[in-house]
N, C-alpha and C positions, 0 to 999 in steps of 0.2 A: 417638816420644816416649819418652824415657828414664824408666825407672822412678823414677829418683832425683830426676827434675825434677817429678814430679807433686806437687801440693799436697795436703794433707790432705783437702780438699773433693772432689777429683777422684776418680772410681772408674773403675777400667780397664773398658773394653768388651770384648766377646767378641773383637772384631776385634783390640783391643790386646794381649790375652792370647795370641791365635794369633801376632800378629806377633812378641811376645816369645818365644814358644816356638820358632818357626821360627828367629829370630835366635840363640837360645841353642844350637841344634843345628845351625845352618848350612844345613840344608836340610830340606824336609818330606818325609818318607818316605812310600811308598804303604802304605795300609793293607792287610794280608793276613790271610787266614784259612787256618790249618792244621788239616785234619781230625785228629781225635783220638778214640780209642775212649771209647764211654759208660762202659766199665769199665776203669780203668787196670791195667796190669800190675803185679806185684809189684815189678819194677824201677823202674818209674815211682814207685810209692808209697814206696820205698826212698829213691830220689833226693830226692823231695819232703820227706820226713822229714828227711833230713840237711840239706837246703838250709834248711829253716825252723826246724830245731832243735826239732821237735815229734815225737810219736810217730807211728807208721804210721797209727794209727786217726784222729788229727787230720788228718793228710795226705789221707786218703780223704775226710774230711768236707769239707775245703777243696776238694778236686777236685770232688765232687758239687755243691757250692754254685756253683762256677764253671761247670760244665756247665750245671746247671739255670738260672742266669742268662742264659747265652748262648742258650739254647734259646728 
């Protein structure tokens, strides 16, 4: 089903959302996990700071929040 063809009363199901996502990317990639240190290195924090346009302290807080959520 094309998202443009949906009527206002229709709601996408989880299956439809997954189908749309797969169609948009072309293939469904395999989920993966990469081991990361519980304490990031200075280089990691600097890279995160630059990428996010935030301070190193904020990058540290973001990193910790992600690690805690994944645990």
